[in-house]
C-alpha positions as CSV (number, residue, x, y, z in Angstrom):
1,M,29.0,-48.7,27.8
2,M,30.8,-48.7,24.8
3,K,33.9,-48.9,26.5
4,R,32.7,-51.5,28.8
5,L,31.6,-53.4,25.8
6,L,35.0,-53.3,23.7
7,L,37.1,-54.2,27.0
8,A,34.8,-57.6,27.6
9,V,35.5,-58.4,24.1
10,A,39.1,-57.7,24.0
11,V,39.5,-59.7,27.5
12,A,37.4,-62.4,25.8
13,M,39.9,-62.7,22.9
14,M,43.6,-62.2,25.1
15,W,41.7,-65.3,27.0
16,T,41.3,-67.4,24.2
17,A,45.0,-66.7,22.4
18,G,46.8,-69.7,24.3
19,A,43.8,-72.4,22.4
20,R,45.2,-75.1,20.6
21,A,44.0,-75.2,16.5
22,Q,43.6,-71.2,16.9
23,M,42.1,-69.9,13.7
24,L,41.2,-66.3,13.1
25,A,39.0,-65.1,10.0
26,A,38.3,-61.3,8.4
27,N,34.9,-60.5,7.2
28,V,32.7,-58.0,5.2
29,D,29.1,-58.2,5.0
30,A,28.3,-57.8,1.3
31,L,24.8,-56.3,2.1
32,W,26.6,-53.6,3.6
33,L,28.9,-52.9,1.2
34,A,25.7,-52.8,-1.3
35,T,24.5,-49.8,0.5
36,L,27.8,-48.3,0.4
37,T,28.6,-48.7,3.9
38,P,31.8,-49.9,5.2
39,N,32.1,-52.6,7.7
40,I,35.1,-55.2,9.0
41,G,34.8,-58.4,11.2
42,V,36.8,-60.7,12.9
43,E,35.8,-64.2,14.3
44,L,38.3,-66.3,16.6
45,V,38.2,-69.9,17.1
46,V,37.7,-70.5,21.1
47,G,36.6,-74.6,20.9
48,E,35.7,-77.2,18.9
49,H,32.1,-75.9,18.1
50,S,32.6,-72.3,19.0
51,T,34.0,-68.9,17.9
52,V,33.8,-65.2,19.2
53,G,33.5,-62.0,17.3
54,L,33.1,-58.7,16.8
55,H,31.6,-57.0,13.6
56,S,31.9,-53.0,13.2
57,L,30.3,-50.4,10.9
58,F,30.2,-46.9,10.0
59,A,27.7,-45.6,7.7
60,S,27.5,-41.9,6.7
61,K,24.6,-41.2,4.1
62,P,24.2,-45.0,2.7
63,L,22.6,-44.5,-0.7
64,G,22.0,-40.9,-0.6
65,K,19.9,-41.2,2.8
66,D,20.2,-39.1,5.5
67,I,21.8,-41.3,8.2
68,K,24.6,-41.5,9.9
69,M,25.4,-44.5,12.5
70,T,28.1,-46.7,13.8
71,L,27.9,-49.7,15.3
72,L,29.3,-52.5,17.2
73,Q,28.6,-56.2,17.2
74,P,30.2,-59.0,19.2
75,E,29.0,-62.1,19.0
76,Y,29.5,-66.4,20.2
77,R,28.9,-68.7,17.8
78,Y,28.0,-72.3,18.5
79,Y,28.8,-74.6,15.1
80,F,26.6,-78.0,15.5
81,S,28.9,-79.5,12.8
82,G,31.7,-80.2,15.1
83,R,34.1,-78.1,13.4
84,P,34.2,-73.9,13.7
85,M,33.6,-71.6,10.7
86,Y,31.8,-74.5,8.8
87,R,27.4,-75.4,8.1
88,E,24.8,-74.2,11.1
89,F,25.7,-72.1,13.9
90,I,23.6,-70.2,16.2
91,G,25.2,-67.0,17.9
92,V,24.3,-65.0,21.0
93,G,25.5,-61.6,20.7
94,G,25.2,-57.6,21.2
95,I,24.9,-54.8,19.7
96,A,25.7,-50.7,20.7
97,G,25.7,-48.0,18.6
98,T,25.3,-44.4,17.7
99,Y,22.7,-42.6,15.1
100,D,21.4,-39.9,13.7
101,I,18.9,-40.6,11.6
102,T,16.4,-38.1,9.2
103,W,13.2,-39.9,7.9
104,S,10.2,-38.1,6.6
105,S,11.3,-34.9,8.3
106,K,12.0,-36.3,11.7
107,V,15.1,-36.6,13.2
108,Y,16.2,-39.7,15.7
109,D,19.4,-38.6,17.4
110,G,20.8,-41.5,19.7
111,T,22.0,-44.8,21.1
112,A,21.2,-48.4,21.2
113,L,22.0,-51.4,23.6
114,G,20.5,-55.0,23.2
115,L,20.9,-58.9,23.0
116,G,20.2,-61.0,20.4
117,L,20.5,-64.4,18.8
118,T,21.8,-65.3,15.2
119,F,20.8,-68.0,12.8
120,G,22.9,-69.1,10.3
121,Y,25.5,-71.4,7.7
122,V,28.7,-70.7,6.5
123,L,29.6,-72.6,3.2
124,P,33.0,-73.2,2.1
125,L,34.2,-72.2,-1.1
126,K,38.0,-72.4,-0.8
127,K,40.5,-73.6,2.1
128,R,40.1,-70.2,3.6
129,L,37.1,-68.3,2.0
130,N,33.7,-69.1,2.9
131,I,30.3,-67.4,2.4
132,D,28.6,-66.7,6.1
133,F,24.4,-66.9,5.4
134,H,23.0,-65.0,8.9
135,A,19.7,-63.4,10.1
136,G,19.0,-62.5,14.1
137,F,17.0,-60.2,15.7
138,G,17.0,-58.9,19.3
139,F,15.8,-56.5,22.3
140,I,17.0,-53.1,21.7
141,H,16.9,-50.6,24.3
142,Y,17.0,-46.9,22.7
143,K,17.7,-43.6,24.0
144,Q,17.3,-40.8,21.6
145,K,16.1,-37.2,20.9
146,E,13.5,-37.0,18.8
147,Y,12.4,-33.8,17.1
148,F,11.1,-32.1,13.6
149,V,13.4,-30.9,11.0
150,G,13.0,-26.9,12.2
151,D,12.2,-27.3,15.5
152,Q,15.0,-25.6,17.8
153,Y,15.9,-28.9,19.7
154,D,19.2,-26.7,21.5
155,I,16.3,-24.3,23.1
156,D,13.2,-26.3,23.3
157,Y,14.6,-29.4,25.1
158,V,17.2,-28.5,27.3
159,F,16.5,-29.5,31.2
160,D,18.5,-28.1,33.8
161,G,20.9,-26.3,31.5
162,E,21.9,-29.8,29.3
163,Q,19.8,-31.5,26.3
164,R,18.2,-34.6,27.2
165,A,16.6,-37.2,25.3
166,N,13.0,-37.2,25.2
167,A,12.2,-40.5,24.0
168,N,13.2,-44.4,25.4
169,G,12.4,-47.6,25.0
170,Y,12.5,-51.7,23.8
171,Y,11.9,-52.7,20.4
172,L,12.1,-56.1,19.1
173,L,13.9,-55.7,16.1
174,P,16.4,-57.5,13.4
175,T,20.0,-57.0,14.7
176,R,22.2,-58.9,12.1
177,I,20.7,-59.9,8.4
178,G,23.6,-60.3,6.1
179,V,25.6,-62.2,3.7
180,S,28.8,-61.9,4.7
181,V,32.3,-62.9,2.9
182,S,35.1,-64.6,5.2
183,Y,38.7,-64.9,4.4
184,I,40.5,-67.5,7.0
185,L,44.0,-65.8,8.3
186,W,45.3,-68.1,9.9
């Protein structure tokens, strides 16, 4: 599923490559960086009011917690100001990720896919430098192995010779909350 999502984003970006007045920005989310989580994103103008973007992150023991996470978030944004990457916007996006989290002696190891809405405001600081404040929520479907630390998951949760997820469902969760620093490349 992750490969299909990446392919769809790549095709959308190539399809818009011929658009006039092209702008491309690179960004990092300062809140994720504060947790020592590397992340990077790109945003491409595709119309007078809109952009498409892709944000990714990789967490391995942020703030010393036993968490590993890889996340991709494609997003379409509509700017109400009539100028992309400026002022108020609403976004629709996806989320795809894998995680391995140990929390209070319980292990959660699985994948998540979802769709959500993002609301935000882009504040220009200089000609090429912006601050992007955003918050979003969405429905996330998860499928995971859930067990206690010390369990023998390899033995206890084997079905027909293979390990399988023993928990899945949906949650309404925050999908993007952050403050990004964005630099317009061209």
